[in-house]
C-alpha positions as a printed NumPy array, in Angstrom:
array([[  6.056,  28.566, -37.512],
       [  7.26 ,  26.212, -35.252],
       [  8.356,  22.52 , -35.842],
       [  7.342,  19.528, -34.071],
       [ 10.73 ,  19.087, -32.642],
       [ 11.104,  22.936, -31.37 ],
       [  8.156,  22.397, -30.187],
       [  9.381,  18.763, -28.21 ],
       [ 12.196,  20.641, -27.316],
       [ 10.53 ,  23.022, -26.079],
       [  7.652,  21.531, -24.158],
       [ 10.017,  19.314, -22.645],
       [ 12.281,  22.044, -20.626],
       [  8.798,  22.958, -19.309],
       [  8.354,  20.358, -17.974],
       [ 11.464,  19.822, -16.47 ],
       [ 11.385,  23.227, -14.763],
       [  7.393,  22.061, -13.215],
       [  9.368,  18.177, -11.536],
       [  7.282,  16.788, -14.153],
       [  9.08 ,  12.873, -14.429],
       [  9.413,  11.82 , -18.199],
       [  9.092,  15.391, -19.401],
       [  9.793,  14.05 , -23.273],
       [  7.6  ,  10.863, -22.754],
       [  5.181,  13.44 , -22.022],
       [  6.242,  16.12 , -24.135],
       [  5.87 ,  13.864, -27.398],
       [  2.763,  11.28 , -25.987],
       [  1.044,  14.821, -25.545],
       [  1.211,  16.53 , -29.095],
       [  0.418,  12.626, -30.596],
       [ -2.051,  13.468, -29.184],
       [ -2.863,  16.818, -30.071],
       [ -2.27 ,  15.565, -34.537],
       [ -3.527,  12.554, -34.156],
       [  0.116,  10.667, -34.646],
       [  1.191,   7.616, -32.93 ],
       [  4.743,   7.964, -32.222],
       [  6.776,   7.232, -34.457],
       [  5.037,   9.869, -36.17 ],
       [  6.789,  12.328, -34.896],
       [ 10.211,  11.681, -35.826],
       [  9.561,  10.689, -39.179],
       [  7.812,  14.633, -39.129],
       [ 10.553,  16.083, -37.314],
       [  9.879,  19.506, -39.783],
       [  6.529,  19.816, -39.573],
       [  5.793,  22.867, -38.735],
       [  2.333,  23.526, -36.615],
       [ -0.598,  25.168, -37.376],
       [ -1.961,  27.897, -35.216],
       [ -4.849,  25.888, -33.571],
       [ -2.221,  22.348, -33.484],
       [  0.192,  25.012, -30.816],
       [ -3.536,  26.514, -29.031],
       [ -4.091,  22.944, -28.642],
       [ -1.009,  21.419, -27.432],
       [  0.227,  24.911, -25.364],
       [ -3.422,  24.238, -23.124],
       [ -2.399,  20.137, -22.285],
       [  1.195,  21.267, -21.815],
       [  0.02 ,  23.635, -19.019],
       [ -1.939,  21.492, -17.853],
       [  0.764,  18.636, -17.379],
       [  2.742,  21.545, -15.553],
       [  0.099,  21.87 , -12.699],
       [  0.871,  18.45 , -12.247],
       [ -2.842,  16.391, -14.208],
       [ -2.252,  13.541, -14.359],
       [ -1.51 ,  12.629, -18.605],
       [ -4.273,  10.073, -18.831],
       [ -7.369,  12.825, -17.91 ],
       [ -5.285,  15.328, -19.918],
       [ -6.043,  13.206, -22.704],
       [ -9.245,  11.614, -21.692],
       [ -7.891,   7.447, -21.414],
       [ -5.695,   5.024, -20.402],
       [ -4.654,   1.774, -22.079],
       [ -5.364,  -0.744, -19.003],
       [ -5.076,  -5.083, -21.07 ],
       [ -5.455,  -4.138, -24.64 ],
       [ -8.541,  -1.505, -23.705],
       [ -8.208,   1.953, -24.418],
       [-11.097,   2.903, -21.625],
       [-12.629,   6.569, -20.771],
       [-10.705,   8.333, -17.229],
       [-11.241,  11.15 , -15.701],
       [-10.972,  13.085, -12.215],
       [-14.49 ,  11.378, -11.118],
       [-11.498,   7.861, -11.16 ],
       [ -8.754,   6.594,  -9.903],
       [ -6.04 ,   6.247, -13.676],
       [ -5.793,   1.286, -13.81 ],
       [ -2.136,   0.737, -13.188],
       [ -0.425,  -1.596, -14.074],
       [ -0.454,  -3.406, -11.427],
       [ -3.825,  -3.738, -11.545],
       [ -3.794,  -5.751, -15.051],
       [ -1.78 ,  -7.346, -13.575],
       [ -3.728,  -8.582, -11.072],
       [ -6.803,  -8.809, -13.706],
       [ -4.631, -11.417, -15.463],
       [ -4.363, -13.701, -12.394],
       [ -8.266, -14.06 , -10.999],
       [ -7.944, -15.107, -15.35 ],
       [ -5.419, -18.063, -15.075],
       [ -6.649, -19.629, -11.984],
       [ -9.348, -19.29 , -13.197],
       [ -9.769, -20.251, -17.06 ],
       [-10.798, -22.834, -17.076],
       [-14.42 , -23.12 , -14.418],
       [-17.567, -20.944, -16.319],
       [-20.329, -19.653, -14.713],
       [-18.56 , -17.983, -12.137],
       [-20.341, -14.652, -10.893],
       [-18.206, -12.101, -10.146],
       [-18.037,  -9.071,  -7.254],
       [-15.765,  -6.34 ,  -7.718],
       [-15.756,  -3.859,  -5.38 ],
       [-14.552,  -0.238,  -5.745],
       [-15.479,  -0.475,  -9.637],
       [-14.172,   2.537, -10.617],
       [-13.865,   3.904, -14.271],
       [-14.954,  -0.563, -14.464],
       [-11.949,  -1.356, -16.045],
       [-10.852,  -5.536, -14.079],
       [-15.3  ,  -5.213, -14.682],
       [-14.901,  -5.401, -17.837],
       [-11.18 ,  -6.877, -18.529],
       [-12.269, -10.096, -16.504],
       [-15.95 , -10.145, -18.504],
       [-14.628, -10.048, -22.251],
       [-12.427, -12.441, -20.576],
       [-13.452, -15.725, -18.175],
       [-16.218, -18.098, -19.705],
       [-20.139, -17.491, -19.168],
       [-19.052, -16.096, -16.284],
       [-21.432, -12.883, -14.513],
       [-20.562,  -9.687, -13.607],
       [-21.4  ,  -7.308, -10.856],
       [-18.573,  -3.619, -10.189],
       [-19.805,  -1.719,  -7.529],
       [-19.006,   1.241,  -6.435],
       [-20.182,   4.76 ,  -4.616],
       [-19.293,   7.038,  -6.957],
       [-22.046,   7.728,  -9.584],
       [-19.945,   9.811, -10.795],
       [-17.558,   6.873, -11.758],
       [-20.852,   4.612, -12.692],
       [-21.369,   6.614, -15.475],
       [-17.372,   6.38 , -16.57 ],
       [-17.84 ,   2.81 , -15.963],
       [-20.932,   1.929, -17.595],
       [-19.518,   4.525, -20.89 ],
       [-16.462,   2.629, -20.801],
       [-18.824,  -1.32 , -21.285],
       [-20.582,   0.443, -24.267],
       [-17.351,   0.748, -25.833],
       [-16.456,  -2.986, -24.802],
       [-19.408,  -4.926, -24.836],
       [-19.366,  -8.069, -23.437],
       [-22.147, -11.873, -24.549],
       [-21.54 , -12.029, -20.592],
       [-23.558, -10.342, -18.042],
       [-21.784,  -7.435, -16.334],
       [-23.869,  -5.11 , -14.172],
       [-23.118,  -1.88 , -12.876],
       [-24.734,  -0.487,  -9.34 ],
       [-23.883,   2.147,  -6.666],
       [-23.484,   0.909,  -3.122],
       [-21.472,   1.352,   0.029],
       [-19.874,  -1.981,   1.555],
       [-19.678,   0.014,   4.102],
       [-22.764,   1.101,   5.233],
       [-25.543,  -1.224,   2.289],
       [-26.302,  -3.698,   3.976],
       [-24.619,  -7.175,   1.785],
       [-27.108,  -8.846,   1.081],
       [-28.748,  -6.791,  -1.05 ],
       [-25.91 ,  -8.487,  -3.503],
       [-27.146, -12.237,  -3.373],
       [-23.778, -14.99 ,  -3.329],
       [-20.61 , -15.111,  -5.692],
       [-17.538, -17.307,  -6.26 ],
       [-15.189, -14.652,  -7.114],
       [-14.701, -11.234,  -4.85 ],
       [-12.175,  -9.089,  -6.202],
       [-11.346,  -4.75 ,  -5.424],
       [ -8.455,  -2.607,  -5.773],
       [ -9.706,  -0.656,  -2.389],
       [ -8.458,   2.468,  -1.232],
       [ -5.557,   0.946,   0.601],
       [ -3.487,   4.425,   1.619],
       [ -2.893,   5.945,   4.909],
       [ -3.83 ,   9.459,   5.828],
       [ -0.488,   9.645,   6.49 ],
       [  1.613,   8.337,   3.204],
       [ -1.693,  10.763,   1.122],
       [  0.017,  13.069,   2.99 ],
       [  3.111,  12.211,   1.515],
       [  1.663,  11.363,  -2.776],
       [  2.877,  12.948,  -5.776],
       [  0.363,  16.344,  -6.843],
       [ -0.635,  14.047,  -9.724],
       [ -2.308,  11.777,  -6.803],
       [ -2.466,  13.908,  -4.479],
       [ -4.239,  16.838,  -6.146],
       [ -6.457,  16.084,  -8.513],
       [ -7.606,  11.579,  -8.283],
       [ -9.919,  11.671,  -6.1  ],
       [ -9.569,  11.075,  -2.6  ],
       [-11.719,   8.803,  -1.68 ],
       [ -9.667,   6.086,  -4.372],
       [ -6.766,   6.284,  -2.739],
       [ -6.773,   6.379,   1.074],
       [ -9.119,   5.842,   4.004],
       [ -8.74 ,   8.107,   6.205],
       [ -7.839,   6.166,   8.713],
       [ -4.813,   3.535,   8.046],
       [ -4.924,   2.417,   4.445],
       [ -6.64 ,  -1.203,   6.283],
       [-10.444,  -0.77 ,   7.092],
       [-11.671,  -1.767,   3.606],
       [ -9.58 ,  -5.462,   3.465],
       [-10.939,  -5.767,   6.688],
       [-14.195,  -4.852,   5.972],
       [-14.636,  -6.857,   3.416],
       [-12.717,  -9.832,   5.063],
       [-15.944,  -9.983,   7.965],
       [-18.141,  -9.958,   5.161],
       [-17.517, -13.   ,   3.737],
       [-19.157, -15.764,   4.915],
       [-22.008, -13.696,   3.566],
       [-20.959, -13.303,   0.526],
       [-18.764, -15.83 ,  -1.45 ],
       [-20.261, -19.377,  -1.743],
       [-18.701, -22.046,  -0.92 ],
       [-15.335, -22.795,  -2.007],
       [-15.838, -18.614,  -2.771],
       [-11.865, -16.652,  -3.384],
       [-11.349, -13.656,  -3.022],
       [ -7.961, -11.108,  -4.946],
       [ -6.445,  -8.301,  -3.977],
       [ -4.077,  -6.401,  -5.076],
       [ -2.635,  -4.585,  -1.599],
       [ -0.454,  -2.088,  -1.135],
       [  3.346,  -2.377,  -0.577],
       [  4.238,  -4.024,   3.379],
       [  0.454,  -4.84 ,   3.248],
       [  0.035,  -8.118,   3.24 ],
       [  1.364, -10.118,   6.248],
       [ -1.369,  -7.999,   7.823],
       [ -4.123,  -9.244,   5.683],
       [ -3.05 , -12.419,   5.29 ],
       [ -3.293, -12.965,   9.57 ],
       [ -7.294, -11.123,   8.608],
       [ -7.397, -13.552,   6.344],
       [ -6.476, -15.828,   7.976],
       [ -8.171, -15.427,  11.5  ],
       [-11.526, -15.21 ,   9.205],
       [-11.354, -19.461,   7.721],
       [ -9.776, -18.875,   3.874],
       [ -7.418, -21.004,   3.063],
       [ -4.54 , -21.159,  -0.282],
       [ -3.774, -18.289,   0.626],
       [ -1.486, -17.363,  -2.137],
       [  0.953, -13.443,  -2.038],
       [  2.788, -12.677,  -5.915],
       [  4.825, -10.027,  -6.38 ],
       [  4.393,  -7.861,  -8.502],
       [  6.526,  -6.906, -11.498],
       [  9.279,  -4.374,  -8.771],
       [  8.963,  -7.036,  -7.018],
       [  6.65 ,  -5.748,  -4.124],
       [  4.379,  -8.006,  -2.528],
       [  0.992,  -7.025,  -4.526],
       [ -1.901,  -9.282,  -4.582],
       [ -2.894, -11.528,  -1.908],
       [ -6.134, -14.13 ,  -2.4  ],
       [ -7.01 , -16.699,  -1.043],
       [-10.586, -20.136,  -0.521],
       [-12.802, -19.489,   1.735],
       [-13.81 , -23.234,   2.938]])
């Protein structure tokens, strides 16, 4: 029988050969999912033999990870802002940078009540669900062009419901009439911001497995920002605010677009790696 430690060592070597980042961590996390252990439990049980069934499931997990399928899709979930959210290949995997976007919105608006918020490109619903559970007496609408993504979002809201109102709606912000949505106090979006040129150079986990429409606009990575900002006069109430997550080196061009469209008090916030990652402003 193969022990836990032997399985981890063999899997780490296999994933390393497949050029998976952090192969040991991946091997351990996947095994904790199979055994329903905490990661610390692995270290306390190195000599424990795996059953044939456990070993078969683990081998399949490792095989998929070796194909560069994202770990989060394999285990079917991801940690985000204190929640354990469902994810699959129909939604972008929420990332720590987006947690920072959520935190910025909550910090800026914690004393306000009755806000009406639009989340454009909601995906797994991570932003909408975090906001509706952490702001006072708010109403959130999460829109996405993909009905499959919305199904994931709705499943996550069932896990983390709120006394506040949250609705998910299929809507194409690039082509549908925004007057159908009404007006909002806040708009938030983590839109597809990878240019088509940069998309070709992404890691396989992103390029092959995550939904292309959530990553790139198939142009310059700026088109969604231009569209949303251009619609802001029709979508925002007086003194309404926009919050965007942005890609590396995009902040200046988006700043200029917002300024030209009448936004004021524009702030740029760096992520933990020192990259300009969030931009927000108020429409006077």
